[in-house]
N, C-alpha and C positions, 0 to 999 in steps of 0.2 A: 667306924669313925662317923660321927654325925656332922652333916654340913650345916652351917649357920644360914638360915633363910633370910636373915636381916641384911646380910651383905649383898644379896642378890637384888635388893631394892635400889642399889646404886648403879646397877648395870645400864639402865637407860641414860643416866647422866654421863657415865664413862663413854658410852657409844656416841652420845651427842658431842662430847669434847673431841673424840677421835675423828669423827666425821668433819667437824669444823676445822680442826688442824689439817686434815688431809685435803679438804677443799681449798683452804688458804694456801697451803704449800703447793698444791696443783696449779693454782692460778699464778702464783709467783714463778714457779718453774716453767709453766707454759709461756709466760711473757718473756722469760729469759731466753728460752730456746727458739721461740718463734720470732721475737722482735728483732729489729735491725739495730745494730750497734755501730755508730760512728763516733769516735772520740775526737771531736774537734775542739779548738780553743774556745769557740763561742759556747759550745755545749758545756764545757767544763768551767766556764766563768760563773761567778755569782750572779744571781738574777734577783733584781729588786725593782718591782713595779715597772719593768720595761726600760729602766734607766741604767746606765753604767754606774757601778758603785764608785764613789769618790770619797776621800777623807777617811777619818778614823772611825771604826765601828763602835768605839766606846765613847761616842759623843755624849754630852750632858744635855738633859732635857730639863725644862722648867718644872717646878713642883706642881704647877697648875695642871699639867697633863695628868698627874697621878691623883690630884684632888678631884678633878672632873671624873676620872675613872671610878674613884670610890663613891662619889655622889651618884653616878649611874647605877652602881651596885646597890646603894642604899634605896634609891627610888624604884629599882627593879624588885627588890625584896618587898617594898611596899605593895607593889602590884601582886606579888605572890601571896601576900597576906590578905589582900582584898578579894581575890577571886574565890577562895573557899568560903569566905564570909558571905559573899553574894549568892553562892550556891545554896547555903543552908540558912539564909536569912529568914525565910518563912517558917522553918521548923524550929527556930530559936524560941518562938512563943510557947511551943509545947514543952521545950526543955526547961525554960526559965520561969514560965508563968506570967511574964510581963510582956506586953505588946511592944514596948519601945526600948527594952533593954538592949537588944542587938543593935538598934539604931544608935543609941547614945554611946554604946561601947565603941562603935566605929567613929563617931564624932570625936571622942576623946583621942583615939588613935590618930586620926587625921590631924587633930590639933597638935599632937606631938610632932608629927611630920612637918606641919606648917611652921612650927617654931624652929625646927632644924633648918628648913628652907630659908626662913627669914634671917637666921643667924649667918648662913652661908652667903646669902645675898648681901647682907651688911658688911661682912668681911671682905667682899669684893672678889670672891673666888670665881664667880660667874662672869665677871667683867674682864674681857680679853683685850680691851683697847689700850690699857696701860700695863707697864711691867712693874709690878710692885715687888720689892725684895723682902717685905716683912712677913711673907707667908711662911 
């Protein structure tokens, strides 16, 4: 019977998974056996920023919180697109043959982002002083 040498290429991966699981299990087990366990009312209570929890956990939030979160993600993605462009900016000349192609490409991209920011600003999403219900 002939053994398949291809399957032996997975041995390092399997060993790494086994070692990681053993290490994680060992740490959890050691903390369980070595750690002190006192089940008091304070320790079993819910913890929220150092304050006692009051009220219903299913409270309603304004839509502005979610809009600002989505805007944060939008402008975070903008930074993620700008960083690789900045890294390869000088080599864009060799790829495209035009000295200013990469520059104008980013100007157009930032123009789209600026239009989006202007729209959000005019809608009043960034204004936290009044409570508008039309969002």
